[in-house]
N, C-alpha and C positions, 0 to 999 in steps of 0.2 A: 176674609180668606180662612181655608181649614187645610189641616192635614190630615188625611183619612187613613186610617189604619185597620186593615183586616185582621180580624182576631180569630185565631182558630181554638177549638175546643178539647181538651183530652180529659174522658170521663167526666165532664160536666164542669170541668174548671178551666180556667185559661190555661193553655198550653205556655210552658216556659220560653219556647221559642217566640210565642208572641207578646210574652212580658218584655223580651229583650227588643221586639220590632216596635212595641210602645214606648221603650226607653229612648231609642234613636228618633222617633216620630216627634218625641216631645224636644228632645235637643234640636232638631231640625225646624222647628216652629219660628224661632228668631231669625234663622238662616232664610226661610222661606216668606218670611213677612206675613204670617199667619196668625188667626185669632186664636185657634185652638186645636185640640186633638179630637177627631171624631172615631171612635171604635165603631166597627161594622161588624156585626156578631148574626151568623145564620143559625138562630136557635136562641136559647136562653143562656145569660151570663151573668157570675157574681156581680153585682154593679160595683161593691165595695173594691174588688179588686180592680178593676178597671179604673176606678176613681184614684185608688193609690199609686197608680202607676201614670197619673195625667191625663186621662181621658175626661174632657169636658161634656161630651154628647156621646150617646151610645143608641146607633141604630139597631135594633133587633127585627132581623127580615124573616118573614115569614113567605110560604108558598113555594118552597124549594126544600122538598125531602132528599137527605143525603148531600153528598157531595156532586155537584155537577159545575165543573171548573168554567164552562162557558156562561152559563146561568148566573153564576157569582159575578163572573167578568162583566155580564150586561148589567147589573145592578149597580156595580160600582161606576160604570161609564153613566148609568142615569143619575146617580150621586153627583157625580163630579159636574155635570150639567154642561154649559156653554165651554167650560173649561177644557172638558175632553173633545170636544168636538166629535162627537159619536158619528164614523163613518162607515159605510160598508165598504168590501174590497175593490179596488178601483177608483173610490171617490176621493175627495181632498177636504181637508178640515183643517183646524188650529194645528193639529198635530204633525200635519205635513208642511205647513207654511215655514220656510228656511228659518233660523234662530233669529234672535233680537227681541224676544219677549222674556223678561225674567220669568224664573220658575216660582210663581207664586201659588200654584197648587202643586200636591203631592200628595200620592198612593204610595203606603209603606206596608210590606208584608213580611212575614217571616221566609228566610231563604231554605223554607222545607218544599217537599214536592209539590203540597198544595199551593204554597204561596207563589213560587216560581211558575206553576201552570197557571194559575189565575192570572197573574199579572201579564203573562205572554198573550193570553188571550185577550186582557184587557188593551194591551197594545196593539194587537191586530185588530180589535174593534174601531180604536180611536186613531190609529197611525201615528201614536206617541211612542218614543224611543224607552226602552226599559233598561236599568242597570242591576245587573242580579249581585248578590253576595256582598253588598257594601259593609263596610267595618266605619266609616266615619263620613259626615256630610257636613261642608261649610260653605260660608259664601262671606266675601270680604264686603259685600253691597249690592245692590239691585243689580240682577243678570243671572248669570249662568251659576251654577252650584258645582262647587270642585268634591270629588269623590274619591275616596279611597276604597278598593274592593279587592275581594280574592278572585285569583286567577289561579288556574292549573290546581284545583282541589284545595286550594288555601297554600299552595307551596310557593305562591308569587304573589305580591301586592301591587297593584296598578293603580297609579294616579289618574284621573280622567276627569273631563269637564262636561257636563249635562246641561245643553242649552234647549230648551223647550218649553212650550206654556205650561206644562204640568209634568213633573217627574215622577215616573213610576220606578220604585225601588223595594228591592227585597234585602233583608239583613242577615249576613252570615251568622248562624245559629251558634257558633263556637267561639265568637270574637267581640261580641258586645254583651257586658254584663246587664242582668235585669236589676236595675236601680231604681226602687220606688221614689216617686216626686218628694215625698216628705224628706228622704235620706238625700236628695239633693240640695236641700236648703228650700224647699218651698212645700206649702203645704196642700194636701190634696184639695181639688177644686169640686164643688158641687156637680153632680151629673144630670144631665137632661136627656130622659129617655125618649126615644122617637119610635113608633112601631111603623114599620114599612114593609109593604108588598111587593113582592118581585113580581115586575111587568114582563114576563119571558114568554117565548113561543117554544113551540114542540121541538124546532129545530136546536133551541137552546140546551135542550134537556136529552137531547139524543144521547149523549155520553153521562152517565149519573152511575153513581157507586153509593151504596148503602153499606155502610161500614160496622162492625161490630168488634167488642174488645177481644173477644177470642178467649175468655177466660183469664185473662191476663189483670183483670181489676182496672181495667182501664190505663197501664202503664205502657205505652208504646215504646219501641226499640229507639225512635229518635229522641225520646224524652226521659227514659228510665234512667235512673241514679246509679244502678249497678248494672252491668251488662257481662255476661258471662259467654265468651266466644268462643266457638269451635272450629278447628280446621281438618285439615287431611290425616292429621294425627289422631283423630277421635275413631277412626276406622271404619265405621260402618252407621247407619242410621239408628241402629240399637245402641250404638255407643254412647248416644247424646243422654242417657237417663241418668248419671250423675252429675252431668253439667244441669239439667232440668233442675234436679233435686237442690242443689245448691243456689241455682237462681232463685229458686220459691223460698229457700231459707233466708237469703238476703233480700227479698222483696224486688228482685229484679227481673229481667228476661234474658233470654237467650239468644246471642247473633252467631252469625257463621261468615265464613270464608267464600271466597267465589267458588274454589272448588268443591266444596260441599253442595253448592247449588248445581254446579256441573255434573256431580255424580247423582244427583236426585236425591239426596238424603234429606235436603229441606228446602223449602221454596225460596224464592228470590226475594221475598219480602223480608225475609231474615238477615239478607246480606248486608255487612257492613263494608264499606269501601267507597271508593270513587265511582262505582257503576251501580253501588248500592245506597244504603244510607248512611249519611255523617253522623256519628254520637258524640255526645258532650257529657259522659256520665262523671261521677264523683271517683268510680272505680271500673276499670275494665281488666277483666281477668282473660287473659288469652290462653288457651288449652290447646296444645298441639297444631298452632298456627305459625307457619314460616317467617311472615311479616313481609310479603311483598310491598312494594312500594304503593300499589293501587289500595292495597288494603290499610296500610297506615295511614293514607290521607283521608280515610273515614274516620279513624278512630285517635288521630293526632289530638283531637280537642279533651280527650279524657284528662281530668285532673291526675290521677295515678293509673299507672298500667303495671299489672303485675303477670309476668309470662310463666308459663309452664311447657316445658319441651325437652326431650331427650339429647336436642342438638345444642350445646352451649353457646355455638357460634351462629344460631339462626338469627335472621336480622331483627325481630322481633324481641329475642333476647338482651340483645344489645341496646336497643331503644327502651326497654322496660324500665321502670323505678325499682322493681324487686324482680328477679329471675330464679326461677326454681326447676333445677335440671333434674329431670327425672319423669318415668311414666304418669301421666295424667290419669291412668285408670287406678294408678295406686295414690296417688298424691290427692285427688279428689275426695275419694271415699274417706281417707283419713284426715281431711280438713272439716267433712260433713260430720265426722264423728267427734272430732274434737270441739266443733261448734255446739253440738248436742251436749256433750258432756259437761263442759261448761255452763249448760243451761241459759244460754244467750238467746237460743231459737228451739221451738219445738219439733 
């Protein structure tokens, strides 16, 4: 039996969220009674990194250009084979047969927008249940899996039981640390590479996205180690210039609050929050952001939060590790100048 792990790429490297998913997939292997962990990659991936995180097999899938969620799910269903009981709408298969079978197969993906969407499609194709945003998976013996997963944007932990022929799981990106196999006491295993061609139809490719890095050097909002966030206090679309300059100096990206997208100053793809992107950077610098609970739900996974605001009682100021009371349009230029004067950045 095998635990399959959908691996996403970020600028040619394995995305940090997928390394976390591989860590949980590796830990899940004994509970699922599986023989190994198989990484599924749509494109090329650094095999050494996958081996370091416990992948024994790597399936390199060709035939799908760009991100196509239904096509990716169709490929995963094909790899699962009889365990998936691939069915169409209204048909029955093992995924629809009541409980009783132990979850000896599993598909794991990162709890990103892509991971959640692909596994939702996989559940629809196979009739199997999907558990999103898991933080722990265990089993006391043959039978159902015991899950702990995040609900309400991580504000609540739910204990659940998954009883299905195959488990479909996404991993909460801010709750599971990425730990190499060697770091957990076992040496990385040799990797067997399989070339796979996607057997998909035109209907599977009806929704397809071809993405570019957009000049960020491959760093995305979801994986950036530094995020400089801007809210209503920035004042206008033009007011983001100092935030962009600071983000560039620190090798990070700019994120925004919901009100910024509502005003049309920045696109929704840059939104941090419950209805945007959940981030887990080492540093989140929140500039002119009041800190509504929906926004904080998206940045709570940050290791350190620095808030800059003229209102000392703003919720983000009370939740931050460090708070600077002041006008961001004065503080940020001073910070940029100090960094340049010290010669730390050019």
